[in-house]
N, C-alpha and C positions, 0 to 999 in steps of 0.2 A: 842499328838495324834498319830503322826507318829510312835513314839517309842512303844506305846500301840499296834498298828497294827502289828508291827514287832514281838513283843512278842506273839501276837495272831497267826501269821503265823508260828512261831517256835513251839508253843504248838500244833497247828493243824498239822504241819509237822511231829512231833513226833508221834502223834496219827495215822495219815495216813501212816507213815512209818511202824508201827506195823500192820496196816490194810493190807498194801502191803505184808508184810511178811506172815501174816495169809492167804491171798488170794493165794500167791505163793505156800505156803505149801499145801493148800487145792487142788489147781489145779494140782500140781505135784502128789499129792496123787491119784487123779483121772486120770489125763492125761497121765503121764508117763507109767503106766501099760498098758493103751489102746494103746499107741504108740509102746511099746515093743511087745505086743501081736499081733498087726495087721501088723507091719513091719516084725516081725520075728527077730531072734537073728542076722543073717547075715546082713540084711538090716538096722537094728538098729545100728549095728556096723559101717557100712559105713557112715550112717547119722551122728553119733557121731564123727567120725573121721573128717568129713568135717567141722563140727562145730569147732573142735579144730584147724584145719588148718586155717579157716577163722579168728579165734581170733588172729593169727599171722599177717594176712593181714591187720587187723585193728589196729595193734600195733603202727603205726606212729601217729595215732590220739589219742590214749589213754592218752598220756601225755599232750595233748593240753588243755584239760579242766582245769586242775590244773594250767597250765602256764597262761592261760587267766585270771582266777580268781586272781591269784597272782598279775599280773600287772594291770589289770583293777581296782582292789580294791584301788589302789593308786590314781586313778582319779575319782572314783565313787562319784557323788555329789560334786565334786570339780572342774573338768575341762572337760566339755562336749565335747569340740573340740578334746582334746587329746584322750578321750575315744572313740570317733568316728573313729579316726585314728587307734587306737588299733584294733577296730572291723574290719575295712577294711583290715588291715594287716593279721588278723586271718583268714578272708574269703579267701584271696589269698593263704595262707599257706595250708588251708584245701583242696582247689582245687588241689594244687600240690600233696598233700598226696594221694588224691583219684586217681589221674593219676598213681602215683607210684604203688599203691596197685593193680590197674587193670593190669598194665604191669607184675608185679610179679605173679599175679594170672594166667594170660595167659601162662606164662612160666611154671608155676606149673602144669597146666592142661595137657600139653604135656609131663610132667615128671612123672606123677602118676604111670604109668606102671613100670617104673624103680625103683621107691622108694619102693612101696608096692608089692614086688614080690610074696608074699604068697596069694594075692588076685586073684580071678577069673577074666576073661575078662568081664563078666557081671557086677561084682562089680565095676571094674575100669570104665566101661562105665557110670554106674549110678553116680559114684563120679564126673566124668567130667561134667555131666549135672548139678548136684547140685552146684558144684563149680562155674560154669558159671553164674547161677542165683544169687548166693551169692555175686558175684563181683558187681552186681547192688546194692545189699543190703549194701555192704561195702561203696560204694559211697554215698548212702543216709545217713548212720550213720555218716560218716565223715563230710558231709555238715551240719548235724544237731547239731554238737558239739557246735558251736557258740551260737545258740539259746538256747540250754539247759543250757549252762554255764551262759548266761546272765540272765536267769530266776533264777538260783541259786544265782547269785550275788545280785539280787534284793530281795532275800529271799522270793520269791513267791512260797512257798513249797506246798500250797494247789493245785494250778493248776498242778504243776509238778508231785506230787504224784498221783493225780486223773488220769492223763494221763497215768502214768506208770501202775496203776491198770487196766485201760481200755485195754491197750496193752496186759497185762498178761492174761486177761479174754478172749479177742477176739480170740486169737490164737487157744485155744482148742475148743471154741464154733464153730468156722468155720471149723477146720480141723477134729474133731472127726467124724462127719457124713461122710466126704469124706474118712477117713481111714477105716471106717466100710464097705463101699461099694467097697473098694479095691485099693484106691490110695496109693502111697508109699511116700518115703522121698522127692522126687522131688516136690510133691505137698506141703509138709510142708514148705520147704524153700521158695517156691513161695508166699505162704500166709504170711509168716514172712516178706518178702520183701515189699509186698503191705501194710501191717500194719505199717511198719516203714516209708513208704512214706507218708501215711496219717498223722502220728505223726509229721513228718517234716513240713508239710503244716500248721498244727495246732500250732506248736511251733513258726514258723515264723510269723504267723498271730498274735498270742498273743504278741510276742515281739514288733511287729510294732504298733498294735492298742492300747494295754494296757500299755506297758512299754516304748513306744516312742524310740525304738531302732534306733540309727543313725549309718550308715555305710559310712565312707568317705575313698575313695581310694587316699588320698593325700600322698605325700612323707613323710615317717616317719624318724625321726632323727636316724642317724647311731648308736648313743649311746643307744637308746631305743631298736633298732633291735638287737644290740650286746648283751644287757642284757637279752632280751627275748631268743635269740638263745642259749646263754650259759646255762641259767636256763633250757630251754627245752631239750637240749642235755643230761644233767644229768637226767632229768625227764624221757626221752626216754630210756636211758640206764637202768634206774631202772625198768621201765615198761617192757622192753624186758626181762630182767633177771627175773622179777616177773612172767612174762608169761611163761618163761621156767620152773620155779619152779612148776607152777600149771597145765600146759598143756602138758609138755614134756612126762609124763608117758603114755598118750594115744598113742602118736606117737611111743614111744619106744616099747610099747606092739604091736602096729600095724606092726612095722618092724621086731621084734624078734618072735612074736607069730602069732595071727590070728584075724579075724573080730569078732569071738565069744567072745574072751577074752577082746577085746576092748569094746564090748557091756556090759560085766560084770563090767569092771572097770568104764565105763561111769556112771553106777548107783551110785557107790561110789563117783565119782566126782560130780554128781548132788547133792547128799546129803551134801557133803562138801560145794558146792556153795550156797545151801539154808542156811546152817548153817552160812556161812560167811555173807550172805545178811542180816540176822537178826541183826548182830552187826553193819555192815558198813552202813546200811540204816539209822539207827538212828544217828550214828556218822556223817554221811554226812550232816545232818541238820545244824551242827555246823561248817561246813567248812568255810563259809564266816566270821563267828564270830572270829575264830582263826586268820585269816588274818587281820581283823580289830583291834584285840588286839595288834598284832605285829607292826602294822602301827601307833599305838598311840604315842603321844609325852610324853612318860613316861620313867623312867629308866628301865633297863633290869630286875632288881629284882622285880619291881612291875608287869611288864609284865609276867614274869615267874610264879609269885604267882597267877596271874589271870588265866593263862593257866593251872597250876596245879589244881586249884579249879575246872575249867571246866572239864578237863579230868577225874578227880576223881569222880565228880558227874555222868558223863556219864559212866565211867568205872564200878561203883558200879551197876548201872542199867543193863548194859550189862552183868556183871558177874552173877547177879541173874537170868537174862533171859536165857542166853546161857547155863548155867550149868544145868538148868532144862532140856533142850533139850539134852545136852551131857549125863547126867545120864539116862534120859529116853531112849535114843538110845542104850546105853550100855546094859540096862536091857531088853529092848523090841525090839530093832532094828533088830535082827536076824529073829525073827518071822515076823516082819513087812515086811521085804524084801521077805521072802518066801510067805507070804500071797498075796502080791501085784504082784510080778514078777515071782514067781515059784521057785522050788528047785534048778533049774539050775543057778540061780543068787545068791545063798547062800554065795559064796565067797566074794561078794561085801560088806558084813557086816564087815569082818575083815579089808578089805581095807579102808572102811569108818571110822572105829574106829581109825585106824592108822593115818588118815588124821585129823579128827576133834579133837581128844584128845590134841595133842600138840598145834594146832593152837588156841585153846581156850584161852591160856595165852597171845597170841598175840592180839586177837580180843578185849580183855578186855581194852587194851590201844590203841584202834584203831585210836583215834584222834591225837596221836603222829605223825602219818604220815604227817598230814597237818602242824604240827609245823616245821618239816624238810623243807617243801616247803616254808612256810612263812618266815623262817629264813635263806633261801639260804644255807642250810646244805646238799644239795643233793650229793655232791661229795663223801664224806666218806660213806654215806648211799649206794651209788651205788657200791662202792668197796666191802662193806660187802655183798650186794646182789649178786655180782659176785662170791664171795667165796661160798656163799650158793648154787648158781646155779651149780658151778663146782662140789661141793660135791654131789649134787643131781644127776647130769648126770652120773658121774663116778659110784656112788653106784648103781643107778637104772639100768643102761645099763649092767653092769657086772653081775648082779644077775638075770636079767629078764628072760633070756633064760632058766636057771635052775629052778628058784623058781617062775616064772610067775608073776601074779598080786601082790601077797603078797610081794614078794621080791622087785619088782619095787616100790611099795608104801612105804615099809620100808626105802628105800633110801631117799625118800622125807621126811619121819619122822625124820630121823637122821639130815638132813640139817636144818629142822625147829628148832630143839632143840639147835643145835650148833649156828646157826646164829641169829634167831629171839628171842629166849628165853634168851640165855646167852650173846652174843656179844652186841645186841642192847640195852638191859637194862643197861649195863655198859656205852655204848656210850650216851644214853639218859641222864643219871645222870651226867656224867663228862663233856660232850661237850655241850649238849643242856641246861644244868644247870636246868633241871627239877628234883625236888627232888623225885626220884623213890622209895626211902626208905619210905617216907611219903605216896606215892601213894599206894604201895603194903601193907603198914600197914593198910590203910583204907579198902583195898580189903580183906585182911586176916581176918578182923573182921566178914566177912560173913560166914567163914568156919564152925563155930559151927552149923549153920543152916543146913549144909549138912549131918551131922552124922546120924541122925535118918532116913532120906530118903534113904541113902546108905544102911543102915542095912535092911530096908524094901525091897529094891530092891534085895539084896542078898537072902533074905528069899523067895521072890516071884520066883526068878530064881530057887531055890533049891526045893521048895515045891509045886508050882502051875503049873497046866497043861495049858500052854499058847497056845497050839494048838487049844483049844476051843475058837472060836472067841468072844463069850460072856464073858467068863472068862478073856480073853485077854483085852477086852475093859474096863471091870470093874476094873481090876488090874491097868491099866494105869490111870484111873480116880482117884482111891484111892491114887496112888503114887503122882499124881499131886496135889491133895488136901493136902496131908501130907507135900509135899514140900512147897506149898504156905503158909500153917499155920506156919511152922517152919521159913520160911523167914520173915513173918510178926512179929512173936514173938521175934526171936533171931537176925535178921539181920538189919532190917530197923532202920535208925536213925530218929531223931526228924523231920527234914525237909522232909524226904521221907514219914513219916507217915502223916504229914500235907498235903502233895501233894495228897496222896491217899484219905484222908478225904475230901479235896476240890473237887476232881473229883466225889466222891460218892455223895456229896451234890448237885453238878450240875446235876447229873443223876436223883436224887430224885426230884429236882425242875422241870426238864423236864417232868418226869413221872407224877407228880401232875398236871402240866399244861394241859397235854394231857387228863388226867382223868376228868378234869373239862369241 
């Protein structure tokens, strides 16, 4: 019974994950243009820059969720007392992290003028107010991490995903009317903070009432603290370096160029973030599962085979999903950006393509990240990440002043290819002992399904007037249908076809019941 419920949660979690992605895309489609138009390029640039800065202030907390799941999984449904001790330890750590973030944020507030010398006094003043408000948000997010992680550990994905969807919807619903009447970025970050506070309360209540969360501030064994600390340090280093790779471009552009170019780049960064969310959201559903597999009392070969089977299944789904978006953006993205944001944001198209094209091959095997964590293989991974970050910073910083946004983004592209695509695949195969040849063999079986859609996309680009909104929409619909048909005919295996048929049958049954 319990196992059936878990499978139900996982299936529902996957469906809601895609729902979250769809909602995120729809909201960004509507909300971001309203945000950019009402704030103006300069104000939107300062707002985007503050969001990037805040991501660094939250960095201490980013590795804690994975650390918690890693160690809590050992005691889950086995030792309630030790689990309660782990919970108490994590709470104390989160409070310390929040205090450190606040201190760092206050220092940064007084340093903004010296860091961003190309910004006006008014822009700096606005940034100081937004950053002050976001320090409260950082505290809320940090404290929330235990509750969110505990919900994931319990595999209660329905509650988690529904809450995420509600948060995503509430922000534009509340802020759009206020933006229209003249409020600026300060209001947006205030609403964001309030929504996160409400989410914290709901998460805490759910954990207490429904999941019987127990927190005990007893003295934890030094051995356990040491193990957690060592694992977390390497997790933190990885997160810091990862943060550098994905958010340093905005700051480099802010230092070397101006607020307008930060605004343009932020559009590309958002597109990349949405793109990554599509893959990582579904992959995240299987995070506890990987840790449970690794903690099984089986030999390494059996565990690795189970992991390979899991990441291959997820990888194929992600490949078929994200490549539709990748090809769609390559063929329709430029006009999409012009229609939504205006001609002045056109350069964001090139930057976005440079980001999403190489990262596609990383996102396909997104669950590999959790294998590193589960197997305590963070050290070498951190070293590789460091190499990637150094390449990124050197390449991006040195070309940014001369080549602007495109040059800065190209530096990131080079680092992704060298580190993520080449080095990591070699390491995954030889050290993690995950058969990457077998993995990519299964992924490559999908490629024939891409040929006709690519040819169609090239023809549309060359022959069709995409400036006409109706022709543009019809072209995208035709491309999507052709892609879906080719995937169904040429790419899906027996299990995937059966899964689709099962879903279709359930939908038909629901429809027939309602009709009666």
